N, C-alpha and C positions, 0 to 999 in steps of 0.2 A: 726745605724741599730736598727730595732725593736726587741722586745723580740721574742724568738723562739715560734713557734706554732706547733701543731701536724698536721698530714695530715688530720685528721678528722675536725680540725678547718678550714683548707683550703677548704675542700669539702663543708662546709656550705656557702661559698661565691659563689654565682651563677653569674659567668661572662659569658656573651653571646655576640655573634657578631650580629650586626644589620646594616641595611642600612638607612642612613638619607634620608627621603622622603620630608621633609620640613625644612627650616631654615629661621629664620627671626630675625631682631633686637629685642632686649628686653630693650627698653628705661627706663622701670620702675625699672630695677635692680639697686641695689646700686653700683655694679661694672660693667663695660662693659661686656655684655653677649649676647648670642643668645638663642632664643627659638628653640628647635629641636623637630621634630617628627621622631621617629626611628622605623623602621619595624623589629621586632625580630622574624618574621616567624609566622606560623599558631598556634603554641602552646602558645606563649606569646602575639603576636599581636603588635599593634602600641602603643608606649609609649612616653610620653613627657619628655623632659629634658631641664634644663637650664645649659648652659656651658659658662664659661668665657674663650672663645677661640678667641676673636676678634682681637688679634695682628697678628696671622698668617693666618687667614681664613676670607673669606667673605661668606655671606649666599649662594651665587651662587656656590662657590667652594665646599661647603659642601654637596649639594644635590647629591645623588648617591654614596657617600663615605661610605664604611663600617667602623664601629667603634666598640670598645668594651665597654660594660656597665655592671654594677652590677645591676641585675634585682630584687634582693630580699631584698633590703633595703626598709624600710617604706617610702611612699611618703612624700615629704617635700614641704611646701608652701613657695614659693619665690615670694613675691609680689603677683600679680594676677595669677601666674602660679603655678600649682601643679606639681612639678617635681617628676616623677615616677621612674627614672633611674639615676644612677650616671655614667655619661659618663667619661671614663678613659683617662688620659693623663699624660704627664711628663712635669716638668718645664724645660725650656731651661736655658742657662746661665744668662739671664736677668729676669727670673721668669715668662715668658709668657708660656702658656700651648701649648704643641704639642700633638695631639691626638695619643692614642695607637690604633694600628690597625693591621690587618693581612697583610702578604706580598703577599698573593694570595687570590682571592675570595673564600669564603666558603658559604654554605647555611645559610641564616638568621636563627638565633635561636640556632646555634650550641654552645655548652658549651665549655669553656676553660678547657682543660684537663691537 
């Protein structure tokens, strides 16, 4: 378990819901990954992400799926891709990533409360 944080610490992490509008292989990545383009609504817009989610997903299965992402981390250069969002997920028993998402559709850009 991680160290305790305050509620103010939690409020600083901006976790939003978005819909994947494009997903494609990312062969230049060191570990198998996909390039994602995620729509976070009119306030935030479209953001790029690199996600190591190739075990459980295909690019075709990702388009239209809502996901959670941290939108206020600084961008990271991953090979030729500038990743602007940390797409969130959990490791399964084998260490492969399973995406974190809502159980019902919500408007893109809504903040995790």
